[in-house]
C-alpha positions in Angstrom: 111.0 -105.9 188.7 109.2 -104.1 191.5 112.4 -102.2 192.3 112.7 -101.1 188.7 109.1 -99.9 188.6 109.5 -97.9 191.8 112.8 -96.4 190.5 111.0 -95.4 187.2 108.1 -93.8 189.1 110.6 -91.8 191.2 112.5 -90.6 188.1 109.2 -89.4 186.5 108.3 -87.6 189.7 111.6 -85.8 189.8 111.3 -84.8 186.1 107.8 -83.5 186.7 109.0 -81.5 189.7 111.8 -80.1 187.7 109.5 -79.0 184.9 107.1 -77.4 187.4 110.1 -75.6 188.9 111.1 -74.3 185.5 107.6 -73.1 184.9 107.5 -71.2 188.2 110.9 -69.7 187.4 109.6 -68.4 184.1 106.7 -66.7 185.8 109.1 -65.1 188.3 111.3 -63.9 185.5 108.3 -62.5 183.5 107.1 -60.6 186.5 110.6 -59.3 187.1 110.9 -58.1 183.5 107.6 -56.2 183.8 108.8 -54.6 187.0 112.2 -53.7 185.5 110.5 -52.1 182.5 108.2 -50.1 184.8 111.2 -49.1 186.9 113.1 -48.0 183.8 110.2 -45.9 182.6 109.9 -44.3 185.9 113.6 -43.6 186.0 113.5 -42.0 182.5 110.5 -39.9 183.4 112.3 -38.8 186.6 115.5 -38.0 184.6 113.5 -35.9 182.1 111.8 -34.0 184.9 115.1 -33.4 186.6 116.6 -32.2 183.3 113.7 -29.8 182.7 114.0 -28.6 186.3 117.8 -28.1 185.8 117.2 -26.1 182.6 114.7 -23.9 184.3 117.0 -23.4 187.2 119.9 -22.6 184.8 117.9 -20.0 182.9 116.9 -18.4 186.2 120.5 -18.3 187.3 121.4 -16.6 184.0 118.9 -13.9 184.9 116.1 -15.0 182.6 112.9 -17.0 182.9 111.6 -19.2 180.2 112.7 -20.9 177.0 114.3 -19.3 174.0 113.2 -20.7 170.6 115.9 -20.8 167.9 114.1 -21.0 164.5 116.3 -21.6 161.4 116.3 -23.2 158.0 117.7 -26.7 157.8 121.5 -26.8 157.3 121.5 -27.4 153.5 124.9 -25.8 153.4 127.8 -25.2 155.8 127.0 -21.6 156.8 123.6 -22.6 158.1 125.2 -25.4 160.0 127.6 -22.9 161.6 124.6 -20.7 162.5 122.9 -23.5 164.4 126.2 -24.5 166.0 127.0 -21.1 167.4 123.4 -20.5 168.6 123.5 -23.7 170.6 127.0 -23.0 171.8 126.0 -19.6 173.2 122.9 -21.0 174.8 125.0 -23.7 176.6 127.6 -21.1 177.6 124.9 -19.0 179.3 123.1 -22.0 180.7 119.9 -21.2 179.0 116.7 -23.2 178.5 116.4 -23.4 174.7 114.8 -25.3 171.9 115.9 -25.4 168.2 113.5 -25.7 165.3 114.8 -26.4 161.7 112.7 -26.5 158.5 113.2 -27.2 154.8 110.7 -24.6 153.5 108.5 -21.6 154.3 105.4 -23.6 155.2 107.4 -25.8 157.6 109.0 -22.8 159.2 105.5 -21.3 159.7 104.5 -24.4 161.6 107.7 -24.1 163.7 106.6 -20.6 164.6 103.2 -21.9 165.7 104.9 -24.6 167.8 107.2 -22.1 169.4 104.3 -19.8 170.3 102.3 -22.8 171.7 105.3 -23.9 173.8 105.2 -20.5 175.6 108.6 -19.4 174.3 109.9 -16.4 176.2 111.8 -15.1 173.2 112.4 -16.1 169.6 115.6 -15.9 167.5 114.5 -16.4 163.9 116.5 -16.9 160.7 113.7 -16.6 158.1 113.8 -18.6 154.9 112.7 -15.4 153.1 110.0 -12.7 153.3 107.2 -15.2 152.6 107.3 -16.1 156.3 106.3 -12.5 157.3 102.7 -13.3 158.1 103.6 -16.2 160.3 106.3 -14.1 162.0 103.8 -11.4 162.8 102.0 -13.8 165.1 105.1 -13.8 167.3 104.8 -10.1 167.7 101.0 -10.4 168.3 101.6 -12.9 171.0 103.9 -10.4 172.8 107.0 -12.5 172.4 110.3 -10.6 171.9 111.6 -11.4 168.3 115.2 -11.2 167.1 115.5 -11.5 163.3 118.7 -12.9 162.0 120.4 -12.3 158.6 117.3 -11.9 156.4 115.0 -9.0 157.0 111.2 -9.4 157.0 108.4 -6.9 157.2 107.5 -7.1 160.8 108.0 -4.8 163.8 110.8 -7.0 165.3 112.5 -6.1 168.5 116.0 -6.5 167.1 117.6 -7.4 163.8 121.2 -8.5 163.3 123.0 -9.2 160.0 126.1 -8.7 158.0 126.1 -5.6 155.8 124.8 -7.3 152.7 124.8 -4.2 150.6 128.4 -3.3 151.6 129.5 -6.8 150.7 128.3 -6.0 147.2 130.0 -2.6 147.2 133.3 -4.1 148.5 133.3 -6.9 145.9 132.6 -4.5 143.1 135.5 -2.3 144.1 137.9 -5.3 144.4 136.9 -6.8 141.0 136.7 -3.4 139.3 140.2 -2.4 140.3 141.6 -5.9 139.5 140.2 -5.7 135.9 141.3 -2.1 135.5 137.7 -1.0 134.9 137.1 -3.1 131.7 135.8 -6.6 131.0 132.7 -8.8 131.5 131.5 -9.9 134.9 128.8 -12.5 135.7 126.6 -11.6 138.6 125.0 -14.4 140.7 121.4 -14.0 141.8 119.8 -16.3 144.4 116.1 -15.2 144.8 115.4 -18.0 147.3 117.6 -16.1 149.8 115.3 -13.1 149.8 116.8 -9.8 151.0 120.3 -11.3 151.1 120.5 -11.7 147.4 118.7 -8.4 146.6 121.0 -6.3 148.9 124.3 -7.9 147.8 123.4 -7.6 144.1 122.1 -4.0 144.4 125.3 -2.9 146.2 127.4 -4.6 143.5 125.6 -3.2 140.5 125.2 0.3 141.8 128.9 0.5 142.5 129.8 -0.9 139.1 127.5 1.6 137.4 129.0 4.5 139.3 132.7 3.6 139.3 133.3 1.1 136.5 130.8 1.9 133.7 132.8 0.1 131.0 132.4 -3.3 132.7 129.6 -5.4 131.2 127.4 -7.3 133.7 125.8 -10.6 132.9 123.1 -11.9 135.3 122.6 -15.5 136.1 120.5 -17.4 138.7 121.3 -20.2 141.1 118.7 -22.1 143.1 120.6 -21.7 146.3 124.0 -21.2 147.9 125.1 -24.9 148.2 128.1 -26.0 146.2 126.1 -28.4 144.0 123.7 -25.6 143.1 126.6 -23.3 142.3 128.2 -26.0 140.1 124.9 -26.5 138.1 124.4 -22.7 137.7 128.0 -22.1 136.6 128.0 -25.0 134.1 125.0 -23.4 132.3 126.6 -19.9 132.6 129.9 -21.0 131.0 128.1 -22.6 128.1 126.1 -19.4 127.4 129.2 -17.1 127.8 132.4 -18.1 126.0 134.2 -15.1 127.5 134.1 -13.9 131.1 136.6 -12.0 133.1 135.2 -12.5 136.6 132.2 -13.9 138.6 130.5 -12.1 141.4 129.5 -14.9 143.8 127.3 -14.2 146.7 128.5 -17.0 148.9 131.7 -19.0 149.6 130.0 -22.4 148.9 128.6 -21.1 145.6 132.2 -20.1 144.8 133.4 -23.6 145.4 130.9 -24.9 142.8 131.9 -22.2 140.3 135.6 -23.2 140.7 134.7 -26.8 140.0 132.7 -25.9 136.9 135.5 -23.8 135.6 138.0 -26.6 136.0 135.7 -29.1 134.4 135.1 -26.8 131.4 138.9 -26.1 131.1 138.3 -22.4 131.1 141.3 -20.1 131.6 139.6 -16.7 130.8 138.2 -16.1 134.3 140.5 -14.0 136.4 138.6 -13.6 139.7 135.8 -15.0 141.8 134.4 -13.4 144.9 132.6 -15.1 147.8 130.9 -14.4 151.2 130.2 -16.2 154.4 133.4 -17.3 156.0 133.8 -20.9 154.8 137.0 -22.6 156.0 137.0 -24.8 152.9 136.9 -21.7 150.7 139.6 -20.0 152.8 141.9 -22.9 152.2 141.1 -22.8 148.5 142.0 -19.1 148.5 145.4 -19.9 150.0 146.1 -22.7 147.5 144.8 -21.2 144.2 147.4 -19.6 142.0 145.8 -19.4 138.5 143.0 -17.0 139.4 142.3 -14.4 142.2 139.9 -15.6 144.9 138.6 -13.5 147.7 135.6 -13.3 150.1 133.7 -10.3 151.2 132.5 -11.9 154.4 130.9 -11.9 157.8 130.9 -14.9 160.1 128.0 -17.1 161.3 129.5 -16.6 164.8 127.3 -13.4 164.9 124.4 -15.8 165.8 125.9 -15.7 169.3 125.2 -12.0 169.3 121.6 -12.7 168.3 121.2 -15.0 171.4 122.6 -12.2 173.6 120.1 -9.8 172.2 117.3 -12.2 173.0 118.6 -12.6 176.6 118.7 -8.8 177.0 115.1 -8.5 175.8 114.0 -11.2 178.2 115.6 -9.2 181.0 113.6 -6.1 179.9 116.7 -4.3 178.8 116.8 -2.0 175.8 118.8 -3.0 172.7 119.6 -1.4 169.4 116.9 -2.3 166.9 119.2 -2.8 163.9 122.7 -4.3 164.4 124.8 -4.5 161.3 128.2 -6.3 161.2 130.8 -4.7 158.9 132.3 -6.4 155.9 135.7 -8.0 155.9 137.7 -8.7 152.7 139.6 -11.9 152.9 142.4 -12.5 150.3 145.5 -14.7 149.9 147.4 -11.9 151.8 145.4 -12.2 155.0 143.5 -15.5 154.8 145.7 -17.3 157.4 144.3 -14.9 160.0 140.9 -16.4 159.5 141.7 -20.1 159.7 139.7 -21.8 162.5 140.0 -25.6 162.9 137.2 -25.7 165.4 134.6 -24.1 163.0 132.0 -26.5 161.6 131.8 -24.3 158.5 
């Protein structure tokens, strides 16, 4: 009996010791976890510092000092995605320290401008939503920061401006459609007020050329909220209901054109002979090549010109002189030459 009691007490002692041991191990593990978390945080902070240092060193190696701010609208359609892609690609190629800012509206873009100024940006490349951002953009100039304006002109004394020849896109499209229709017919003209000077210049070029060279062609205005395919589909659906007979549609953008084509097919219309476009969309280029029942073409310039905007900013940061206005000429893409413009690597 005594032996059993001693054995039982020994077993309890061993269990207690075991439990105490587990408790001590837990404390060690907890302390170890805290130390690991602290070490990880210190490692991440060191990595961030090292990255920032590398970016500064890379910029200095590229011959510039400071960060470039790339301010653009959010990529609501493919051309805008291409713009951001090519801006970042060029910055990486040159080893620049850069930061991108994207916004959904004018007010948000004005805030982005404030943030870029506060961050001490050495230069700004800005794709304005429209001319409503003019007051905010003037603060960049007032801060003494070089400003490169891209695609949409605003009323500030910028250092450089780069864009496609929007007016000439309208002129070239009018000539192509006018000749195709033999100078007679009815043409719907897309207007996109939200795009600011882009819409104004393209429409003005188209209408002035039509009035001068093809006075017998009747023009019908219609409005789209934006260039996205869905917005083009909605605008064209209303247009087709209101106009039972059309010979062509003057589209300001390739993605709008894709929406127009969808609306025409859904409505079962066969009267429309031609649709223009603009912007350099690979999807639209493929559609140009595949479409046989109407003539599709694009009066275009590529978002790749955003790389030139970054180059202008770098030159300004180096104190070099640049041309104030840089206009990219229009290219007409048709089924005859569209294969020359296929680019599988393009995000647009």
